C-alpha positions in Angstrom: 21.9 22.1 -1.4 23.0 24.7 -3.8 21.2 28.0 -4.4 20.4 27.3 -8.0 18.8 24.0 -7.1 16.9 25.5 -4.3 15.5 28.3 -6.5 14.6 25.9 -9.2 12.8 23.6 -6.8 10.8 26.4 -5.2 9.7 27.7 -8.6 8.3 24.3 -9.5 7.0 23.3 -6.0 9.3 20.2 -6.2 9.5 18.1 -3.1 13.1 16.6 -2.6 13.5 14.1 0.1 17.1 13.8 1.3 17.4 11.3 4.1 14.7 12.6 6.3 12.7 10.4 8.6 9.1 11.1 9.5 7.9 11.4 13.0 5.9 8.5 14.4 2.2 9.1 14.8 1.0 9.0 18.3 -1.9 6.8 19.0 -4.2 6.3 22.0 -4.9 2.9 23.5 -8.1 1.2 22.2 -10.7 1.1 24.9 -12.8 -2.0 24.5 -14.5 -2.0 28.0 -17.1 0.7 27.5 -18.6 2.3 30.6 -22.3 2.4 31.4 -23.4 5.6 29.8 -27.2 5.1 30.2 -27.5 7.4 33.2 -24.9 10.0 32.2 -26.3 13.3 30.9 -24.5 15.3 28.3 -21.6 17.3 29.6 -22.0 19.9 26.8 -25.8 20.2 26.2 -25.3 23.3 24.2 -23.5 21.4 21.4 -25.8 20.0 18.9 -25.5 16.5 17.4 -24.6 18.1 14.0 -21.7 20.1 15.5 -20.4 17.2 17.5 -20.5 15.0 14.4 -18.3 17.5 12.5 -15.8 17.7 15.5 -15.7 13.9 15.8 -15.0 13.5 12.1 -11.4 14.6 12.8 -10.6 11.9 15.5 -9.2 8.5 15.2 -11.1 5.2 15.9 -9.3 5.0 19.3 -10.5 8.5 20.2 -14.1 7.7 19.2 -14.2 4.7 21.5 -13.0 6.9 24.4 -15.6 9.5 23.6 -18.3 7.0 23.5 -17.8 6.6 27.3 -18.5 10.2 28.1 -22.3 10.5 28.0 -25.4 9.4 26.1 -25.2 12.1 23.5 -21.5 11.5 22.8 -22.1 7.8 22.5 -25.0 8.3 20.1 -22.9 10.7 17.9 -19.8 8.6 18.0 -21.7 5.7 16.6 -22.9 7.6 13.6 -22.2 5.4 10.5 -20.5 8.3 8.7 -17.7 8.0 11.3 -17.2 4.3 10.8 -16.6 3.8 7.1 -13.1 2.9 7.9 -11.3 1.2 10.8 -7.6 2.1 10.5 -5.3 0.5 13.1 -2.2 0.8 10.9 -0.6 3.3 13.3 -1.9 1.9 16.5 1.0 0.4 18.6 -0.9 -0.5 21.7 0.0 -4.1 22.5 -3.4 -5.1 24.0 -5.3 -5.3 20.7 -6.9 -8.8 20.5 -9.6 -10.4 18.5 -12.3 -9.2 20.9 -11.2 -5.6 20.1 -11.9 -6.1 16.5 -15.2 -7.9 17.2 -16.2 -4.9 19.4 -15.3 -2.4 16.7 -17.2 -4.1 13.8 -20.2 -4.8 16.0 -20.8 -1.2 17.0 -22.3 0.1 13.8 -24.4 -0.9 10.8 -22.4 -3.4 9.0 -22.9 -1.7 5.6 -21.0 1.4 6.9 -17.6 -0.2 7.1 -15.8 -0.3 3.7 -12.2 0.0 4.8 -10.3 -2.0 7.4 -6.5 -1.9 8.2 -5.2 -4.3 10.7 -1.6 -4.0 9.8 -0.4 -1.9 12.8 2.3 -3.1 15.2 -0.3 -3.5 17.9 -2.3 -6.1 15.9 0.3 -8.9 15.9 -1.9 -11.1 18.0 -5.0 -11.1 15.7 -6.1 -14.4 14.2 -8.7 -15.8 11.8 -11.4 -15.0 14.5 -11.1 -11.3 13.6 -11.6 -12.1 9.9 -14.5 -14.4 10.6 -16.4 -11.5 12.3 -15.4 -9.0 9.7 -16.7 -11.3 7.0 -20.0 -11.9 8.9 -20.7 -8.2 9.5 -18.9 -6.1 6.8 -20.5 -7.4 3.6 -19.7 -4.2 1.7 -16.1 -4.3 2.6 -13.9 -2.8 -0.2 -10.5 -2.5 1.3 -8.7 -4.8 3.6 -5.1 -4.6 4.8 -3.7 -7.5 7.0 0.0 -7.2 6.3 2.7 -8.9 8.4 0.2 -11.0 10.3 1.6 -14.5 11.1 -1.5 -15.8 12.9 -3.9 -15.4 10.0 -4.2 -18.4 7.7 -5.8 -19.2 4.3 -9.0 -20.1 6.1 -9.5 -16.6 7.4 -8.9 -15.0 4.0 -11.2 -17.5 2.4 -14.0 -16.4 4.7 -13.5 -12.8 3.6 -13.7 -13.7 -0.1 -16.8 -15.8 0.5 -18.8 -13.0 2.3 -17.3 -9.8 0.9 -18.1 -9.7 -2.8 -17.2 -6.0 -3.3 -13.6 -6.4 -2.2 -11.3 -4.2 -4.4 -8.1 -3.8 -2.5 -6.3 -6.5 -0.6 -3.0 -6.1 1.2 -1.6 -9.3 2.7 2.2 -8.9 2.3 4.4 -11.1 4.6 1.6 -13.3 5.7 3.5 -16.7 5.9 0.3 -18.8 6.7 -1.8 -17.5 3.8 -0.7 -19.9 1.0 -1.5 -20.1 -2.7 -4.7 -22.1 -1.9 -6.1 -19.2 0.0 -5.1 -16.6 -2.7 -6.5 -18.7 -5.4 -9.9 -18.8 -3.6 -9.8 -15.0 -3.3 -9.0 -14.6 -7.0 -12.0 -16.8 -8.0 -14.4 -15.0 -5.7 -13.4 -11.4 -5.8 -14.1 -10.4 -9.3 -13.7 -6.6 -8.5 -10.2 -6.9 -7.3 -8.1 -3.9 -8.4 -5.2 -3.9 -6.1 -3.2 -6.8 -4.6 -0.1 -6.8 -2.4 1.4 -10.2 -1.9 5.0 -9.0 -1.4 7.2 -11.0 0.9 5.1 -14.1 0.5 7.7 -16.8 -0.3 5.1 -19.2 -1.7 4.4 -16.9 -4.6 5.6 -18.7 -7.8 5.2 -18.4 -11.6 2.0 -20.5 -11.3 0.5 -17.9 -8.9 1.2 -15.1 -11.4 -0.4 -17.1 -14.2 -3.5 -17.6 -12.1 -3.6 -13.8 -11.3 -3.4 -12.9 -14.9 -6.2 -15.3 -15.8 -8.6 -14.5 -13.0 -8.0 -10.7 -12.2 -9.7 -9.0 -15.1 -9.8 -5.6 -13.3 -6.3 -5.6 -11.6 -4.4 -2.3 -11.9 -1.9 -2.6 -9.1 0.3 -5.6 -8.1 3.1 -5.9 -5.7 5.3 -9.0 -5.7 8.3 -7.4 -4.0 10.6 -10.0 -2.5 8.9 -12.9 -4.2 12.2 -14.6 -5.1 10.7 -17.6 -6.8 9.3 -15.5 -9.7 11.1 -15.8 -13.0 10.8 -14.3 -16.5 8.1 -16.8 -17.4 5.9 -15.6 -14.5 6.0 -11.8 -15.3 5.7 -12.5 -19.1 2.6 -14.7 -18.6 1.2 -12.1 -16.3 1.6 -9.4 -18.9 0.0 -11.6 -21.7 -3.2 -12.0 -19.6 -3.4 -9.0 -17.4 -3.7 -6.1 -19.9 -5.3 -3.8 -17.3 -2.2 -3.6 -15.2 -1.0 0.0 -14.5 1.4 -0.3 -11.6 3.7 -3.1 -10.5 6.3 -3.4 -7.7 9.2 -5.8 -8.8 11.8 -4.9 -6.1 14.0 -7.7 -4.9 12.7 -10.2 -7.5 16.2 -11.4 -8.2 15.5 -14.1 -10.8 14.1 -11.7 -13.4 16.6 -11.1 -16.2 16.9 -8.1 -18.5 15.5 -10.2 -21.4 12.4 -11.0 -19.3 11.9 -7.4 -18.3 12.1 -6.3 -21.9 9.3 -8.8 -22.9 7.2 -7.7 -19.9 7.5 -3.9 -20.6 7.0 -4.4 -24.3 3.6 -6.0 -23.6 2.5 -3.2 -21.2 3.1 0.0 -23.1 0.6 1.9 -20.9 2.3 1.1 -17.6 2.1 4.1 -15.3 4.0 2.9 -12.2 7.1 0.8 -12.0 9.2 -0.1 -8.8 12.4 -2.0 -9.3 15.3 -2.9 -7.1 18.2 -4.4 -8.9 21.1 -6.6 -7.8 23.1 -6.2 -11.1 26.3 -4.3 -11.5 27.5 -1.9 -14.1 26.4 -2.6 -17.7 23.5 -4.9 -16.5 21.9 -2.1 -14.4 22.3 0.5 -17.2 20.8 -1.9 -19.7 17.7 -2.4 -17.5 17.2 1.3 -17.0 17.5 1.8 -20.8 14.6 -0.6 -21.2 12.5 1.6 -18.9 13.3 4.7 -21.0 12.6 2.9 -24.2 9.3 1.1 -23.4 7.7 3.1 -20.5 6.8 6.5 -22.1 3.6 6.8 -20.0 5.2 6.4 -16.5 4.1 8.8 -13.8 5.7 7.0 -10.9 9.2 5.4 -11.1 11.2 4.0 -8.1 14.5 2.5 -8.4 17.0 1.3 -5.8 20.5 -0.2 -5.8 22.7 -1.8 -3.2 25.7 0.2 -4.3 26.0 3.4 -6.3 26.2 2.6 -10.0 27.3 5.2 -12.7 23.9 5.5 -14.4 23.3 9.2 -14.2 23.0 9.5 -17.9 20.4 6.7 -18.1 18.3 8.3 -15.3 18.4 11.6 -17.2 17.2 9.7 -20.3 14.3 8.3 -18.3 13.4 11.8 -17.2 13.6 13.1 -20.8 11.6 10.1 -22.4 8.9 9.9 -19.7 7.4 13.4 -19.8 4.4 12.5 -17.7 6.7 11.4 -14.8 5.6 13.1 -11.4 7.5 11.0 -8.9 11.1 9.5 -9.2 12.7 7.6 -6.4 16.4 6.8 -6.8 17.9 5.4 -3.6 21.3 3.9 -3.0 22.1 2.2 0.3 25.0 4.4 1.3 24.8 7.4 -0.9 22.3 10.1 -2.0 22.0 11.7 -5.4 24.2 14.8 -6.3 22.6 18.2 -6.5 23.6 18.5 -10.1 21.8 15.3 -11.1 18.6 16.4 -9.3 18.7 19.7 -11.0 19.2 17.9 -14.4 16.3 15.7 -13.8 13.9 18.5 -12.9 14.9 20.4 -16.1 14.4 17.5 -18.3 11.0 16.5 -17.0 8.6 19.5 -16.5 6.0 17.4 -14.8 8.4 16.0 -12.1 7.2 17.3 -8.8 8.8 14.9 -6.3 12.2 13.2 -6.1 13.0 10.7 -3.3 16.8 10.6 -2.9 16.9 9.5 0.7 18.8 6.6 2.2 15.7 4.6 3.0 16.3 1.2 1.5 13.6 -1.5 1.2 14.7 -5.0 1.8 
């Protein structure tokens, strides 16, 4: 990267990602068979409960379960409700996580403490509706639930969540092939506070589903329908007509949406703040689509664009940066080529608020 670009980036604290991969988080195995701690005395009696609580607040769920096996004091502190507001297994790769693991986790503390659960980790592939039944029964104040890429969870499980968790605000269920439109419809009718919904990669999502989302989700601000290849212009225009609260949408790999449909959609949502698109067009079609973004999306703060093959649209990208003065993140990724230093420098000059540019080779399919 040239010296001029490096100096300009440092002076603005701009993060530029150029084909870097993040290190995988290390996770400990979940311990579900707790030892008998009733007769164990504290190993560190000079540490107060308050101090231990502060220390324990920095550890993961897996760590807390191990610590609860040490002694009575550690078990008591590790079960403090303040440590169990979230159960995040998104980075846990241990293959032995079963329904009984989740049952053990949600049964350990007062049910009202848990508001966030993420069962999307690679170690959670074997989870079934049984886990959701127990979550619904015990976590009535649940606000955020992620069950992405789970092929053993069905509509019945998610319906149970919707029936018993009335405060649900965020639901991520991308790539769940057995949760069908029936299950989502039940969630939409029950979860009146729903603000974020991720149904990307669900092949059953059609225009009718988007119409239902627009009619029932009065608070929705984020929607991801990435890879929903049955959606057409009619679906997104109907959504825009009804769901005026929408602020961020992911439309990557929705191949049946035309430029005309996108223009109608963007015209009806002038306050859109986040837009993710992945185009399969070539040449003039791609440039025309990006011109629509520059014309109709003046309030964008997040814009992500990917293309299979490099397309000569540098001028249009600069136009987006110039027109969208609130833009803070811009992702422009091609499958085999990164952005030039000159283009990155131009983008940062044209948009003073831009603080992060993703020009890596990461490509979402």
